[in-house]
C-alpha positions in Angstrom: 17.5 -58.9 31.0 20.1 -56.1 31.4 21.5 -56.9 28.0 18.1 -56.7 26.3 17.3 -53.4 27.9 20.7 -52.0 26.9 20.1 -53.1 23.3 16.7 -51.4 23.3 18.1 -48.2 24.7 20.9 -48.1 22.1 18.4 -48.8 19.3 16.2 -45.9 20.5 19.2 -43.5 20.7 20.2 -44.6 17.2 16.8 -43.9 15.7 16.6 -40.5 17.3 20.0 -39.5 16.2 19.4 -40.7 12.7 16.2 -38.7 12.4 17.9 -35.5 13.7 20.8 -36.0 11.2 18.4 -36.5 8.3 16.5 -33.3 9.1 19.7 -31.3 9.5 20.8 -32.4 6.1 17.5 -31.8 4.4 16.8 -28.3 5.8 19.0 -25.4 4.5 20.9 -23.5 7.1 19.1 -20.2 8.0 20.8 -17.6 10.1 19.0 -15.6 12.8 19.3 -12.5 10.6 17.7 -14.3 7.6 14.9 -15.6 9.8 14.2 -12.1 11.1 14.2 -10.6 7.6 11.6 -13.1 6.4 8.9 -11.7 8.7 9.8 -8.0 8.0 7.3 -6.3 5.7 8.6 -5.0 2.4 7.3 -1.5 1.8 7.2 0.2 -1.6 5.8 3.4 -3.1 2.8 3.4 -5.4 1.2 6.4 -7.1 -2.4 6.0 -8.3 -5.3 8.3 -9.2 -8.3 7.5 -7.1 -11.6 9.1 -7.9 -9.8 11.8 -9.8 -7.2 12.6 -7.1 -3.5 11.7 -7.3 -2.5 9.7 -4.3 1.1 8.7 -3.4 1.3 5.9 -0.8 3.8 3.6 0.8 2.3 0.1 1.1 3.4 -3.4 2.1 4.0 -5.3 -1.1 1.5 -7.9 0.0 -1.4 -5.4 0.3 -4.3 -6.0 -2.0 -5.9 -3.1 -3.9 -9.0 -3.6 -1.7 -7.1 -3.2 1.5 -5.2 -0.2 0.2 -8.5 1.5 -0.6 -10.1 0.6 2.7 -7.1 0.7 5.2 -4.8 3.3 3.6 -7.3 5.7 2.0 -10.4 5.1 4.2 -12.6 4.4 1.2 -14.7 1.9 3.0 -17.6 2.0 0.4 -15.7 -0.8 -1.3 -16.7 -3.9 0.7 -14.7 -7.0 1.6 -17.0 -10.0 1.1 -15.4 -13.4 0.4 -11.9 -12.0 -0.2 -11.5 -14.7 -2.8 -13.0 -13.0 -5.9 -16.2 -15.0 -5.8 -18.8 -12.4 -4.7 -18.0 -9.2 -6.4 -18.7 -7.0 -3.4 -15.2 -5.4 -3.8 -15.7 -4.5 -7.5 -14.0 -1.2 -8.5 -13.3 0.3 -11.9 -9.7 0.5 -13.0 -8.8 2.3 -16.3 -12.4 1.9 -17.3 -12.6 -1.8 -16.6 -14.2 -3.5 -13.6 -12.1 -5.8 -11.4 -12.3 -7.6 -8.1 -10.0 -5.5 -6.0 -9.4 -8.3 -3.5 -7.6 -10.3 -6.1 -5.1 -7.6 -7.2 -2.0 -6.3 -5.4 -1.9 -2.6 -4.9 1.6 -2.3 -6.3 0.4 -3.6 -9.7 -1.6 -0.4 -10.2 1.2 2.1 -10.4 -0.2 5.0 -12.5 -3.7 3.5 -12.9 -6.9 5.4 -12.6 -9.3 3.9 -10.1 -12.9 4.7 -9.5 -14.7 3.5 -6.4 -18.4 4.0 -5.3 -17.3 7.2 -3.6 -16.1 8.6 -6.9 -19.3 7.9 -8.9 -21.6 10.3 -7.1 -22.4 12.0 -3.8 -25.6 12.0 -1.8 -26.5 15.4 -3.1 -25.5 14.5 -6.7 -26.1 10.8 -7.4 -24.7 9.0 -10.4 -27.7 7.9 -12.7 -27.0 4.3 -11.7 -27.1 5.1 -8.0 -30.3 7.0 -8.5 -31.8 4.1 -10.4 -30.8 1.6 -7.7 -32.7 3.8 -5.2 -35.7 4.1 -7.4 -36.0 0.4 -8.2 -35.0 -0.9 -4.7 -31.9 -2.6 -6.1 -30.6 -3.4 -2.7 -31.8 -4.8 0.7 -29.0 -5.2 3.2 -26.8 -3.0 1.0 -23.5 -4.8 1.5 -23.1 -5.8 -2.1 -24.5 -2.6 -3.5 -21.3 -0.6 -4.1 -19.9 -3.5 -6.1 -23.1 -4.0 -8.0 -23.3 -0.3 -9.0 -19.6 -0.1 -10.0 -20.0 -3.3 -12.0 -23.3 -2.0 -13.6 -21.7 1.2 -14.7 -18.8 -0.7 -16.3 -21.2 -3.2 -17.9 -22.9 -0.4 -19.9 -19.5 0.9 -21.0 -18.6 -2.6 -22.1 -21.7 -2.9 -24.2 -21.1 0.6 -25.8 -17.6 -0.5 -26.6 -18.8 -3.7 -28.3 -17.0 -6.0 -25.8 -18.7 -9.4 -26.3 -20.2 -11.5 -23.6 -21.2 -15.2 -23.4 -24.8 -14.4 -24.3 -25.4 -13.7 -28.0 -27.8 -10.9 -28.4 -28.7 -8.5 -31.2 -28.4 -5.0 -29.9 -30.3 -2.4 -31.9 -29.3 0.9 -30.5 -26.4 1.1 -27.9 -26.7 1.1 -25.0 -30.0 -0.8 -25.3 -29.7 -4.2 -23.8 -32.0 -7.1 -23.0 -32.4 -8.9 -19.6 -30.3 -11.9 -20.5 -27.4 -9.7 -21.5 -27.5 -7.8 -18.3 -27.8 -11.0 -16.2 -24.9 -12.6 -17.9 -22.6 -9.7 -17.5 -23.6 -9.1 -13.9 -23.3 -12.8 -12.9 -20.1 -12.2 -11.0 -21.8 -9.9 -8.5 -23.7 -11.9 -5.9 -26.7 -10.5 -4.0 -27.4 -12.7 -1.0 -30.7 -10.9 -0.4 -31.9 -11.8 -4.0 -32.6 -8.4 -5.3 -31.6 -9.4 -8.8 -34.8 -8.5 -10.7 -34.7 -5.0 -9.2 -31.0 -4.6 -10.1 -31.8 -5.6 -13.7 -34.6 -3.0 -13.8 -32.2 -0.3 -12.6 -29.6 -1.1 -15.1 -32.1 -1.4 -17.9 -33.5 2.0 -17.2 -30.0 3.6 -17.2 -29.3 1.8 -20.5 -32.0 3.8 -22.2 -34.4 0.9 -22.6 -37.8 1.1 -20.9 -37.9 -0.8 -17.6 
């Protein structure tokens, strides 16, 4: 019996020792200094123009454009919804084109011109699209509204510029558009309250076509 127990103990020690040796060989050696550096943030400078104002910032290289706007510049009109580019609540206009700011790193926008909802208009001087959203009740809870409005402004600019969409329509006088065209171009902006028909009416009015 003693012999069997001794053999079992030796076998257990052998297996444990072999596993440890295998891990030691497979994993690269990492010094304490290297491990510490891995967790340290890497900060870099980025200069952008936000709503017509030049801003020079030092940001963590992992910071998204959305978080830079909200956390570094306190422009909280741009909302964080899904944070995966699926809802459009974080839409802003960069160099005239709309993007999901949650999907883009801040450091990639060196020298870019960025417009957020705060830069479109003020309470005492609303942008025509903002005024149309108010007039047509193009919002309910309002969480998606800033992204919807930024996207809508860019949509009309896209149509004026002749940028095609997946819906084939015949536009007579720019920026006149039809409902199908608007719905297709705005499909990346989700309204969980379901105010889509009112949103389309607001955009249609600003486009110059009768609502």
